[in-house]
C-alpha positions in Angstrom: -0.2 0.2 -0.1 1.4 3.4 -1.0 0.5 6.5 1.0 -0.4 9.7 -1.3 0.8 12.0 1.5 3.9 14.2 0.7 6.8 12.8 2.3 8.9 15.3 4.7 11.8 15.2 6.8 11.8 16.8 10.4 13.6 19.7 11.0 14.4 18.3 14.8 15.3 14.6 14.2 15.5 13.9 10.0 12.6 11.2 10.6 11.1 10.9 7.2 7.3 11.0 7.9 4.0 11.6 6.1 3.0 15.3 6.0 -0.7 16.1 7.1 -2.3 19.2 7.4 -4.0 18.4 10.3 -1.0 17.5 12.3 -0.8 19.8 15.3 2.9 19.7 15.7 4.1 20.2 12.0 6.5 20.8 10.4 7.8 18.6 13.4 7.0 14.9 13.5 6.1 15.0 16.8 5.2 17.4 20.1 8.8 16.4 21.1 10.9 17.3 18.4 8.8 20.3 18.4 9.4 21.3 21.9 13.1 20.1 21.8 13.1 23.1 18.9 11.6 25.4 20.8 14.1 25.0 23.7 17.0 25.6 21.4 15.3 29.0 20.4 14.6 29.7 24.0 17.9 29.1 25.1 19.7 30.8 22.3 20.8 27.9 20.4 18.9 29.0 17.5 19.5 32.7 16.6 18.7 35.2 13.5 21.9 37.0 12.6 21.6 41.0 12.8 23.3 42.4 10.2 22.2 45.9 10.4 23.8 48.8 11.9 22.9 49.0 15.9 21.1 52.3 17.0 21.0 53.1 20.9 17.6 53.0 22.2 15.6 56.2 22.0 13.9 57.8 25.4 10.4 57.8 25.4 10.4 62.0 25.2 12.7 61.7 22.3 12.0 62.8 18.6 12.9 60.2 15.8 
């Protein structure tokens, strides 16, 4: 029996699984992998690089 579902790899563990629009943990294969990824972001294991010039914070009454 062949599944008609699109086969994708979990970005966390690499396991191949059938993509299902109703899967609550997508794009991960399970809630466990979803939570592992969230933990990586919270512990700053994953970061989005900031290549822009740093700007100081503005004080509330300053004009831009």
